[in-house]
N, C-alpha and C positions, 0 to 999 in steps of 0.2 A: 471593494472594501469588504474585508471579512466581517462576519457577525461578531458581536462582543464576546461570545463564548469561544469562538475560534481565535480571536485576538488574545484572549486570556491564556490560551495554551502557550503562546509565545511570551507574553508580558509577565505572567505570574508563574507559570510552570517552567519557563526557560527553554521550551522546545525550540530547536533551530528551525528556520524556514529553509527549505530546499529551493534554491534559486539558481540562476545561470552561473553565478560566481562560485558556488560551492558544489555544483553538480558533479564535476569530474573528481574532485577530492573525496566526496562522499561515496561515489561508486568504486573508487580505488581503495577505500579504507577496509580494514579487516572486520569492522563492526557489523552487527546485525541491526538493521534499521527497519522501522515501520513508517512508510510514507502514507500520510493522511491526505487523500484526494477529496476535497470538499465540494468542488464546483461552486455554484452560486447557492448559498444557503436559503435565499429567498425562493429559488426554484426547487431546491432539494432540502426541505427543512430537517430531514433526518441527519444532515451534517451537524446540526447543533446537538442532536442527541449523542452522536459519536464523539463530539468534542467534550461532552460531559463524561462519557464512559472511558475515553482514552487514558486519562490520568489514573483511573482506577485499574485499568489493565496494566499500566506500567507498574503500579504498586503490587499487583497480584503476581507479576513476573519480574521481580527486581533483578536488575543487571542483566536481563536476557535480551533487551533490545533498546534502541534509542528511538523514541517517537520524533517524527519530523512532519511539519506542515508543508505541503507542496505549494509553492507560489502559484497563484492562479495563472500567471503568464506562462508558466512552464507546464501546466496541466495538459494543454492541447498536444504538446510534443510527447509527453510521457504516457498519456493515455493510450497512444498507439503502441508504445514499447511494451506496456504491461497489460494490454488488451482490456482496458477499463471501459465498460459500456454501461455500468450501473453506478450510481452515486448515492451516497459517499462510498469510498472504498479505502480499505487499509491494505497496503501492499508490503509484504515482508521480503526483505532482501538480506543476503549475507555476501559480503565482498562484492556488492553490486549485482549479484545474481539472484534470480527469482526463487523464493521459497514457497510462496502461496499468497492468497488474498482472501479477504472477507469483505463482502459488499453489504451495504445497508446496515441498519441497526439490528442487532441480534439479541436474543435472550442471553443473560449472563452465563447460563450453563453451556450454551453453545460456544461462547468465547472460551470458556474453561476447557472445553473438549477440543476445539479446533486449533487453538493457538499452540499448545504443546505439540500437536501433530505437525503443524506447519514448521515450528522451530526445529523439530527433529528431521525434517526433510533435508536431503542433500540439495545444495544449490543447483538449479537447472537453467536451461535456456529460457530466456524471456519469452513469454507466450505470444507476444505480438510481433516478434521479429523472426525472420527466417523464411525458408521455403517449406511448405508442407510436404511431409513424407508420404508417399503413396506406395502401397504394396502392389508391385507390378503383376504378381501372380493373380491377385484378385481382379485387377483391371482386365487381364486377358480373358478370364472366365466370363466377364460381362460383355465382352466385345462381340 
């Protein structure tokens, strides 16, 4: 059960919940989305702080992204895809591809600095997926 502040994002602000039913269509859409990974707000009370800040961020960057709350049942699967190890986290995606993330609650000035940088990034490979690239020339020198 989400906290009242997180539930308010959906009920009052109309933010969609990313769940198993809309995951594929969300990742295939041309939209820029911000996925809000809350985990358990009782264990990670900063999730409530981010729930208060997220609507303000959406107002500060009108029409730049769609905020979405990640269903708790989907978080375990997606935290591996987006390399989420710190809670709460905001993951920015465009056309389902990774732009960047911001974890924990931050000062307003940091959001104002980092979000434009993230939104200007070219979509890249999801950080938790794939095979690490190793420079073979460096490996040979250490052998």
